[in-house]
DSSP file (Angstrom, degrees, kcal/mol; ACC not computed):
  #  RESIDUE AA STRUCTURE BP1 BP2  ACC     N-H-->O    O-->H-N    N-H-->O    O-->H-N    TCO  KAPPA ALPHA  PHI   PSI    X-CA   Y-CA   Z-CA
    1    1 A M              0   0    0      0, 0.0     2,-0.1     0, 0.0    29,-0.0   0.000 360.0 360.0 360.0 131.5   24.8   -6.3    0.7
    2    2 A T    >   -     0   0    0      1,-0.1     3,-1.4     4,-0.1    24,-0.1  -0.371 360.0-103.6 -80.4 166.1   27.6   -6.9   -1.8
    3    3 A S  T 3  S+     0   0    0      1,-0.3    -1,-0.1    -2,-0.1     0, 0.0   0.738 120.2  51.9 -64.8 -22.5   30.7   -8.9   -0.9
    4    4 A D  T 3  S+     0   0    0      2,-0.1     2,-0.3     0, 0.0    -1,-0.3   0.556  91.5  91.9 -91.7  -6.9   32.8   -5.7   -0.5
    5    5 A E    <   -     0   0    0     -3,-1.4    21,-0.1    21,-0.0    20,-0.0  -0.650  68.2-142.9 -85.6 143.9   30.4   -4.0    1.9
    6    6 A Q        -     0   0    0     -2,-0.3    -4,-0.1    19,-0.1    -2,-0.1  -0.863  16.1-120.1-106.0 139.3   30.8   -4.5    5.6
    7    7 A P        -     0   0    0      0, 0.0     2,-0.7     0, 0.0    18,-0.2  -0.347  28.9-109.0 -71.0 158.9   27.9   -4.8    8.0
    8    8 A D  E     -A   24   0A   0     16,-2.8    16,-2.6    17,-0.1     2,-0.5  -0.824  38.5-169.9 -89.3 116.3   27.5   -2.4   10.9
    9    9 A V  E     +A   23   0A   0     -2,-0.7     2,-0.3    14,-0.2    14,-0.2  -0.944  14.5 157.7-115.0 124.7   28.4   -4.2   14.1
   10   10 A Q  E     -A   22   0A   0     12,-2.4    12,-3.5    -2,-0.5     2,-0.3  -0.915  41.7-104.1-137.6 162.8   27.6   -2.5   17.5
   11   11 A A  E     +A   21   0A   0     -2,-0.3     2,-0.3    10,-0.2    10,-0.2  -0.672  48.9 156.3 -84.7 145.8   27.1   -3.5   21.0
   12   12 A G  E     -A   20   0A   0      8,-2.3     8,-2.4    -2,-0.3     2,-0.4  -0.906  38.9-104.3-153.9-178.8   23.5   -3.5   22.3
   13   13 A L  E     -A   19   0A   0     -2,-0.3     6,-0.2     6,-0.2    -2,-0.0  -0.953  25.7-140.3-117.3 136.6   21.1   -4.9   24.9
   14   14 A D    >   -     0   0    0      4,-2.6     3,-2.4    -2,-0.4    87,-0.0  -0.325  43.7 -86.3 -82.5 176.5   18.5   -7.5   24.2
   15   15 A P  T 3  S+     0   0    0      0, 0.0    -1,-0.1     0, 0.0    -2,-0.0   0.737 130.4  53.4 -58.6 -22.3   15.1   -7.3   25.8
   16   16 A L  T 3  S-     0   0    0      2,-0.1    -3,-0.0     0, 0.0     0, 0.0   0.426 121.3-106.0 -91.4   1.1   16.4   -9.1   28.9
   17   17 A G  S <  S+     0   0    0     -3,-2.4     2,-0.3     1,-0.3    -5,-0.0   0.585  73.0 141.4  87.5  10.4   19.2   -6.7   29.3
   18   18 A D        -     0   0    0      1,-0.1    -4,-2.6    19,-0.0    -1,-0.3  -0.633  57.0-109.5 -85.2 144.6   22.0   -9.0   28.1
   19   19 A I  E     +A   13   0A   0     -2,-0.3     2,-0.3    -6,-0.2    -6,-0.2  -0.534  45.2 171.5 -72.4 136.1   24.8   -7.6   26.0
   20   20 A V  E     -A   12   0A   0     -8,-2.4    -8,-2.3    -2,-0.2     2,-0.7  -0.935  38.9-112.4-137.7 161.1   24.7   -8.7   22.3
   21   21 A L  E     -AB  11  36A   0     15,-3.9    15,-2.7    -2,-0.3     2,-0.6  -0.893  33.2-151.1 -92.7 117.3   26.5   -7.8   19.1
   22   22 A T  E     -AB  10  35A   0    -12,-3.5   -12,-2.4    -2,-0.7     2,-0.5  -0.818  11.3-165.5 -94.4 121.2   23.9   -6.1   16.9
   23   23 A V  E     -AB   9  34A   0     11,-2.9    11,-2.0    -2,-0.6     2,-0.5  -0.927   5.7-174.1-113.0 124.2   24.6   -6.6   13.2
   24   24 A R  E     -A    8   0A   0    -16,-2.6   -16,-2.8    -2,-0.5     9,-0.1  -0.972   9.0-154.8-120.2 129.4   22.9   -4.5   10.6
   25   25 A G        -     0   0    0     -2,-0.5     2,-0.1     6,-0.3   -17,-0.1  -0.006  49.4 -42.7 -84.1-166.4   23.3   -5.1    6.9
   26   26 A D    >   -     0   0    0      1,-0.1     3,-1.0   -21,-0.1     5,-0.3  -0.398  49.4-136.9 -61.8 130.4   23.0   -2.8    3.9
   27   27 A G  T 3  S+     0   0    0      1,-0.3    -1,-0.1    -2,-0.1    -2,-0.1   0.748 104.0  50.3 -63.1 -24.1   19.9   -0.5    4.4
   28   28 A N  T 3  S+     0   0    0      2,-0.0    -1,-0.3     0, 0.0     2,-0.1   0.602 101.3  77.9 -89.6 -12.3   19.0   -1.0    0.7
   29   29 A G  S <  S-     0   0    0     -3,-1.0    -4,-0.0     2,-0.1     0, 0.0  -0.291  84.5-119.8 -90.5 177.1   19.2   -4.8    0.8
   30   30 A N        +     0   0    0     -2,-0.1    -3,-0.1     2,-0.1    -1,-0.1   0.113  67.7 128.1-104.9  21.5   16.8   -7.3    2.2
   31   31 A T        -     0   0    0     -5,-0.3    -6,-0.3     1,-0.1    -2,-0.1  -0.671  57.9-130.9 -75.0 122.9   19.3   -8.7    4.7
   32   32 A P        -     0   0    0      0, 0.0     2,-0.2     0, 0.0    -7,-0.1  -0.316  18.9-104.7 -73.5 158.2   17.5   -8.7    8.1
   33   33 A D        +     0   0    0     -9,-0.1    68,-1.1    -8,-0.0     2,-0.3  -0.500  46.6 176.0 -72.0 150.3   19.1   -7.3   11.2
   34   34 A Y  E     -BC  23 100A   0    -11,-2.0   -11,-2.9    66,-0.2     2,-0.4  -0.967  23.0-131.2-152.0 167.0   20.2   -9.9   13.7
   35   35 A E  E     -BC  22  99A   0     64,-2.4    64,-1.4    -2,-0.3   -13,-0.2  -0.946  13.1-165.5-125.0 143.5   22.0  -10.2   17.0
   36   36 A L  E     -B   21   0A   0    -15,-2.7   -15,-3.9    -2,-0.4    62,-0.1  -0.966  27.9-112.3-124.9 144.3   25.0  -12.4   18.0
   37   37 A P        -     0   0    0      0, 0.0   -17,-0.2     0, 0.0    44,-0.1  -0.428  23.6-125.3 -69.9 150.5   26.1  -13.2   21.6
   38   38 A P  S    S+     0   0    0      0, 0.0    43,-2.3     0, 0.0    44,-0.5   0.789  93.4  12.2 -67.7 -25.6   29.6  -11.7   22.5
   39   39 A A  E     -D   80   0B   0     41,-0.3     2,-0.3    42,-0.1    41,-0.2  -0.984  69.6-159.6-147.8 154.5   30.7  -15.2   23.5
   40   40 A V  E     -D   79   0B   0     39,-2.6    39,-2.6    -2,-0.3    57,-0.0  -0.842  32.0 -88.1-130.3 166.6   29.5  -18.8   23.1
   41   41 A T  E  >  -D   78   0B   0     -2,-0.3     4,-2.4    37,-0.2    37,-0.2  -0.285  39.7-111.2 -69.2 161.6   30.0  -22.1   24.8
   42   42 A L  H  > S+     0   0    0     35,-1.4     4,-2.7     1,-0.2     5,-0.2   0.869 119.1  55.5 -61.9 -37.1   32.9  -24.3   23.6
   43   43 A D  H  > S+     0   0    0     34,-0.2     4,-2.1     2,-0.2    -1,-0.2   0.927 109.1  46.0 -62.2 -45.0   30.3  -26.8   22.3
   44   44 A E  H  > S+     0   0    0      2,-0.2     4,-2.1     1,-0.2    -2,-0.2   0.927 113.7  48.9 -63.1 -44.4   28.6  -24.1   20.1
   45   45 A A  H  X S+     0   0    0     -4,-2.4     4,-2.2     1,-0.2    -2,-0.2   0.904 109.1  53.4 -62.0 -41.3   32.0  -22.9   18.9
   46   46 A S  H  X>S+     0   0    0     -4,-2.7     5,-3.2     1,-0.2     4,-0.6   0.911 107.8  50.2 -61.3 -42.4   33.0  -26.4   18.0
   47   47 A R  H ><5S+     0   0    0     -4,-2.1     3,-0.9     1,-0.2    -1,-0.2   0.916 109.7  51.0 -62.5 -42.1   29.9  -26.9   16.0
   48   48 A V  H 3<5S+     0   0    0     -4,-2.1    -1,-0.2     1,-0.2    -2,-0.2   0.898 114.1  44.6 -59.8 -39.9   30.5  -23.7   14.1
   49   49 A L  H 3<5S-     0   0    0     -4,-2.2    -1,-0.2    -5,-0.2    -2,-0.2   0.457 116.3-113.2 -86.7  -1.4   34.1  -24.8   13.3
   50   50 A G  T <<5S+     0   0    0     -3,-0.9     2,-0.4    -4,-0.6    -3,-0.2   0.800  71.6 135.8  75.3  28.9   33.0  -28.4   12.4
   51   51 A I      < -     0   0    0     -5,-3.2    -1,-0.3    -6,-0.2    -2,-0.1  -0.898  63.4-110.4-109.9 137.9   34.8  -30.0   15.4
   52   52 A D     >  -     0   0    0     -2,-0.4     4,-2.6     1,-0.1     3,-0.4  -0.471  30.4-125.6 -60.5 133.4   33.2  -32.7   17.5
   53   53 A P  H  > S+     0   0    0      0, 0.0     4,-2.1     0, 0.0     5,-0.1   0.841 109.9  52.3 -54.7 -36.8   32.4  -31.1   20.9
   54   54 A A  H  > S+     0   0    0      2,-0.2     4,-1.9     1,-0.2     5,-0.1   0.902 111.3  46.8 -66.2 -39.7   34.3  -33.8   22.7
   55   55 A D  H  > S+     0   0    0     -3,-0.4     4,-2.5     2,-0.2    -1,-0.2   0.879 109.3  55.4 -67.0 -37.4   37.4  -33.2   20.5
   56   56 A G  H  X S+     0   0    0     -4,-2.6     4,-2.4     2,-0.2    -2,-0.2   0.901 107.3  49.1 -61.4 -41.4   37.0  -29.5   21.0
   57   57 A L  H  X S+     0   0    0     -4,-2.1     4,-2.0     2,-0.2    -1,-0.2   0.918 110.7  50.0 -63.4 -43.7   37.1  -29.9   24.8
   58   58 A A  H  X S+     0   0    0     -4,-1.9     4,-0.9     1,-0.2    -2,-0.2   0.905 112.2  48.1 -61.9 -41.6   40.2  -32.1   24.5
   59   59 A L  H ><>S+     0   0    0     -4,-2.5     5,-3.6     1,-0.2     6,-0.6   0.897 109.6  52.4 -65.4 -41.0   41.9  -29.5   22.3
   60   60 A A  H ><5S+     0   0    0     -4,-2.4     3,-1.4     4,-0.2    -1,-0.2   0.887 104.7  56.3 -63.4 -38.1   41.0  -26.6   24.6
   61   61 A K  H 3<5S+     0   0    0     -4,-2.0    -1,-0.2     1,-0.3    -2,-0.2   0.770 113.0  40.2 -66.5 -25.5   42.6  -28.5   27.6
   62   62 A I  T <<5S-     0   0    0     -4,-0.9    -1,-0.3    -3,-0.5    -2,-0.2   0.166 116.6-110.2-107.5  17.7   45.9  -28.8   25.8
   63   63 A D  T < 5S+     0   0    0     -3,-1.4    -3,-0.2     1,-0.1    -2,-0.1   0.837  86.9 119.0  57.8  36.1   45.8  -25.2   24.3
   64   64 A G      < +     0   0    0     -5,-3.6    -4,-0.2    -6,-0.2    -5,-0.1   0.303  28.8 126.2-112.1   8.1   45.3  -26.6   20.8
   65   65 A Y        -     0   0    0     -6,-0.6     4,-0.1     1,-0.1    -9,-0.0  -0.409  68.6-121.6 -67.7 144.2   41.9  -25.1   20.0
   66   66 A P  S    S+     0   0    0      0, 0.0    -1,-0.1     0, 0.0     3,-0.0   0.677  94.4  32.9 -67.2 -16.4   41.9  -23.2   16.7
   67   67 A V  S    S-     0   0    0     20,-0.0    -2,-0.1     1,-0.0    17,-0.0  -0.920 104.2 -79.7-131.1 160.5   40.8  -19.9   18.3
   68   68 A P        -     0   0    0      0, 0.0    12,-0.5     0, 0.0     2,-0.3  -0.294  46.6-159.4 -60.7 142.1   41.4  -18.5   21.7
   69   69 A V        -     0   0    0     10,-0.1     2,-0.5    -9,-0.1    10,-0.2  -0.873  11.3-137.3-120.6 156.0   39.3  -19.9   24.5
   70   70 A I  E     -E   78   0B   0      8,-3.1     8,-2.3    -2,-0.3     2,-0.8  -0.964  15.1-140.4-114.4 122.5   38.4  -18.5   27.9
   71   71 A D  E     +E   77   0B   0     -2,-0.5     6,-0.2     6,-0.2     4,-0.0  -0.747  25.9 171.5 -84.6 112.8   38.4  -20.9   30.9
   72   72 A V    >   -     0   0    0      4,-2.9     3,-1.7    -2,-0.8     5,-0.1  -0.308  35.0-143.4-115.3  46.2   35.5  -20.0   33.1
   73   73 A S  T 3  S+     0   0    0      1,-0.3    -2,-0.0     2,-0.2     4,-0.0  -0.157  75.0  26.3 -51.3 143.7   35.8  -23.0   35.4
   74   74 A P  T 3  S+     0   0    0      0, 0.0    -1,-0.3     0, 0.0     3,-0.1  -0.992 125.2  52.5 -86.2   1.1   33.8  -24.7   36.8
   75   75 A E  S <  S-     0   0    0     -3,-1.7     2,-0.4     1,-0.2    -2,-0.2   0.741 106.9-123.9 -69.7 -21.9   31.3  -23.8   34.0
   76   76 A G        -     0   0    0     -4,-0.1    -4,-2.9   -35,-0.1     2,-0.3  -0.935  46.1 -27.6 119.6-142.3   33.8  -24.8   31.2
   77   77 A Y  E     - E   0  71B   0     -2,-0.4   -35,-1.4    -6,-0.2     2,-0.3  -0.851  44.4-162.4-118.8 151.3   35.1  -22.8   28.3
   78   78 A R  E     -DE  41  70B   0     -8,-2.3    -8,-3.1    -2,-0.3     2,-0.4  -0.927   7.0-151.3-127.2 155.5   33.8  -19.9   26.3
   79   79 A V  E     -D   40   0B   0    -39,-2.6   -39,-2.6    -2,-0.3     2,-0.2  -0.996  23.0-116.5-129.7 131.9   34.9  -18.6   22.9
   80   80 A G  E >>  -D   39   0B   0    -12,-0.5     4,-1.5    -2,-0.4     3,-0.5  -0.462  16.6-137.7 -67.0 133.0   34.5  -15.0   21.7
   81   81 A T  H 3> S+     0   0    0    -43,-2.3     4,-2.5     1,-0.2     5,-0.2   0.853 102.5  61.6 -60.3 -35.8   32.2  -14.6   18.8
   82   82 A A  H 3> S+     0   0    0    -44,-0.5     4,-2.2     1,-0.2    -1,-0.2   0.888 102.8  50.7 -60.1 -38.7   34.7  -12.2   17.1
   83   83 A H  H <> S+     0   0    0     -3,-0.5     4,-2.0     2,-0.2    -1,-0.2   0.885 109.6  50.6 -66.5 -37.7   37.3  -14.9   17.0
   84   84 A L  H  X>S+     0   0    0     -4,-1.5     4,-3.5     2,-0.2     5,-0.7   0.911 109.0  51.3 -64.8 -41.2   34.8  -17.3   15.4
   85   85 A I  H  X5S+     0   0    0     -4,-2.5     4,-1.7     1,-0.2    -2,-0.2   0.918 110.4  49.0 -62.3 -43.3   33.9  -14.7   12.8
   86   86 A K  H  <5S+     0   0    0     -4,-2.2    -1,-0.2    -5,-0.2    -2,-0.2   0.895 120.4  36.8 -61.7 -39.6   37.6  -14.2   12.0
   87   87 A H  H  <5S+     0   0    0     -4,-2.0    -2,-0.2    -5,-0.1    -3,-0.2   0.909 133.3  20.1 -82.5 -44.5   38.2  -17.9   11.6
   88   88 A A  H  <5S-     0   0    0     -4,-3.5     4,-0.3    -5,-0.2    -3,-0.2   0.610 108.3-109.0-105.9 -15.1   35.0  -19.2   10.0
   89   89 A G     X< -     0   0    0     -4,-1.7     4,-2.0    -5,-0.7     5,-0.2   0.093  26.7 -90.1  96.1 148.3   33.5  -16.1    8.5
   90   90 A L  H  > S+     0   0    0      1,-0.2     4,-3.3     2,-0.2     5,-0.2   0.888 121.0  55.9 -61.3 -42.5   30.5  -14.0    9.4
   91   91 A D  H  > S+     0   0    0      1,-0.2     4,-2.3     2,-0.2    -1,-0.2   0.922 109.6  45.2 -60.9 -44.5   28.0  -16.0    7.2
   92   92 A R  H  > S+     0   0    0     -4,-0.3     4,-1.8     2,-0.2    -1,-0.2   0.925 116.8  45.0 -64.9 -44.2   28.8  -19.3    8.9
   93   93 A V  H  X S+     0   0    0     -4,-2.0     4,-2.6     2,-0.2     5,-0.3   0.924 112.2  52.5 -66.0 -43.6   28.7  -17.8   12.4
   94   94 A R  H  X S+     0   0    0     -4,-3.3     4,-1.8     1,-0.2    -2,-0.2   0.928 110.0  47.5 -58.8 -47.0   25.5  -15.9   11.6
   95   95 A E  H  < S+     0   0    0     -4,-2.3    -1,-0.2    -5,-0.2    -2,-0.2   0.870 117.2  43.2 -64.3 -35.9   23.7  -19.0   10.4
   96   96 A A  H  < S+     0   0    0     -4,-1.8    -2,-0.2    -5,-0.2    -1,-0.2   0.842 129.3  23.0 -78.9 -33.7   24.8  -21.1   13.4
   97   97 A L  H  < S+     0   0    0     -4,-2.6    -2,-0.2    -5,-0.2    -3,-0.2   0.410  83.9 142.9-115.0   0.7   24.2  -18.6   16.1
   98   98 A R     <  -     0   0    0     -4,-1.8     2,-0.4    -5,-0.3   -62,-0.1  -0.123  24.2-176.1 -59.2 135.0   21.7  -16.1   14.7
   99   99 A V  E     -C   35   0A   0    -64,-1.4   -64,-2.4   -62,-0.0    -1,-0.1  -0.996  35.4-113.4-124.9 121.5   19.0  -14.7   17.0
  100  100 A Q  E      C   34   0A   0     -2,-0.4   -66,-0.2   -66,-0.2   -67,-0.0  -0.292 360.0 360.0 -58.0 135.7   16.5  -12.5   15.1
  101  101 A G              0   0    0    -68,-1.1    -1,-0.2   -78,-0.1   -67,-0.2   0.424 360.0 360.0 -84.4 360.0   16.7   -8.9   16.2
C-alpha cells in the first residue's frame, strides 16, 4: 500500500463474537489483514503513546491524558482505538495492538 492509499476499515466479529475493527490493506500488496480492538485499556494506550502506565493513570485522573478516555469504574479507563490512530498513527497502533485476522 502506498502512503496515499487508505486501508479499508470496517467493524466485524472475531471468532468469539467480540466486535473488532477489521483493517484490510491494498489487495495488490503483501500487507496482511489484521484486526484491532475498538477500545484498549489505559495501560495499553499509554504504551502506544510512549507514556509510563502510572503516569498515564495520573494524567487520566486530572483530565490531562493526550486523547479522550472513558471512565469505566471500577475497572479503570479505556481509550478508543480510533483516537490512538489519530494521535499516534495507524502503523504505530497496528504494531502495538495487532491481532492477526
